[in-house]
N, C-alpha and C positions, 0 to 999 in steps of 0.2 A: 581503276580497280572495280568500279561499279559495273562497267560493261561486261567484265568477265563473270561476275556473280550473276548478272541477268542472263547471260548466255548459258551458264551452268544450270540455272533454274529451269530454263526453257528445255534444255536437253534432258534434264532429270524428269520433267513433266512428260515429255514425249516418250521417254523410256518406260515410265510407269503406265502410260496410256497403251503403249505397244504390248507390254507384258500383260496388262489386264485383258486386252482383247484376245491375246493368244491363249490365255487360260480359259476363256469363255468358249472357244471353238477349236476344233482339231486342226483346222487349216484356215488361212486368212482369205483365200480366194472363194468367192461365192458366185458360182457360175454353172450353167447348164449349157449343153451343146446338142442341137438336134438337127436332123436331116429329114426333109419331107420330099419324097419323090413320087411323081405321077407317072404311071406306065400307060400310055395311050393304047397299047395293044391289048392289055387285059382290063382296061378301065378301072384301075385300082391305085390307091395311094398307100405308100409304105412310109412309116415314120419310125425313126430311130432316135432315142433320146438318151444322152449320157449325163448322169448326175453323180455327185459325190455320195458314196454309200451312207456315211453318217448323217448328212443333211437329209437324204431321202428317208432313211429309217426314222429319224426324229419327227419329220413332218408327217409321213403316212401313218405312223403309229398313233398319232393323235386323232386320226379319223377311223381307224379300225377298232374292232372289239377286242382284238388280241394283238400282240406284237408280231410283226412280220418276220419270217425267216427267209431272207433272200437266197440262201444257199439251197433251200429245199422248199420251193413255193408250192403251197397247196392250191386246190381249185378255188378255195375261199380267198387266198392271197391274190391270185390272178384277177379275180373279180374285184377285189379291193383296189388293185392297181388300176384297172379299167375305170372304176368309179372315181378314184383320185384324179386321174387324168381328165375325166369328163368334167370335173369341177375346175381344174386349174390349167388345162391345155386343150383348147377347142379349135377345130377347123370348120369354118362355115363357108359353104358355096351357095351363092345366090340366096342368102338368108336361111339356108337349111343346115343345121348342125349335123356333122357326121361323127358318130361315136367311134373311136378307135378301139379295135379289138386286140387284146394281148396276143402276141405271136410267140415270142420267146425272149429270154434274157440271158445276159452273160455278166459274170463278175470279173472285173480286172483288179484283183486285190492289190497288186503291187502299185497301182495308181489310186487306190481308194475310189474306184469308179464302178458304177452299176449301169450297164447298157441294156435298155429295154426297147424291144421292137414291137411295133403295132402294124396292123393292116386294116384296110377298109376297101371293100370291093363294090362293084356295081355303081359306079358313078362316072359319067361321061363329062369331061371338061371341054368346053369349046370357047372359041374366040367370043369375047363380050361378057363372059362370066365374071362375077366378082368374088374374090377369095378374101376371107378374113381369118387371120390366125391370132389367137389370144393365148399368150404364154405367161401365166401368172405364177409359175412354179417358185416357191420359197419366198415370195415377196412378203407374205404374212410373218415369216420368221426373221428375215434379214433386212427387210425394207430396202432402202436405197443402196445398200452394199451388194445386193443381188443383181446379176446381169444374166440374161438368157440369149444365147446366140442361136440363130436359126438359118440354115441353108435350105433354100427352096429350089427344087429342080422340077419344073413342069414344062418340059420341052414339047413343042417348040416355042412355048409362050414366054417362059421366064426361067432364068437361072440367076438367083441373087442371094446375097448374104444380108441378113437383118440382125438386129439386136433389140430385145425388149428390155425396158427398165421399169423401175417402180412407178414412175410417172407416165410411162408410155409403153404399155404391155400389149398393144394391139397393132397388127400390121394388116393393112387393107390394100389390095391392088386389083386392077381390072386387066383381064387378059385381052 
């Protein structure tokens, strides 16, 4: 009889824990996905980052002077997005930080996803360069629950998939 009661208590505790975490956030997955592509013909980097809308709005609103309206971004909102990414998502080439410039965005409402596209021009990447990508998006809010996936395409040098975590948010590689 005692093992059944113990099992019941464990299942009940697990259920309460699951319920309390589901009430705290709209979705249990804490993830971003981004693609960084280098175009050797135009010497430019393009970055696309997909984030959950609610996670992004909650995080960026704490850094802006007003609440962001992702459906109708103002010039101030776009600058706020650039500043936000400058703080939490950086690309460094040979110890020089390249600031990403907001290009456009798209709302994928049925998936609760906000897709933000950035560009950076006038940079020539060559063999021997060192690239460092730091993606700290949402780690302040969600800690170890957050995970950030990055696909890097810098042909002919590298095409790799990476993941940053709370404990290891930096990716460094030599071309």
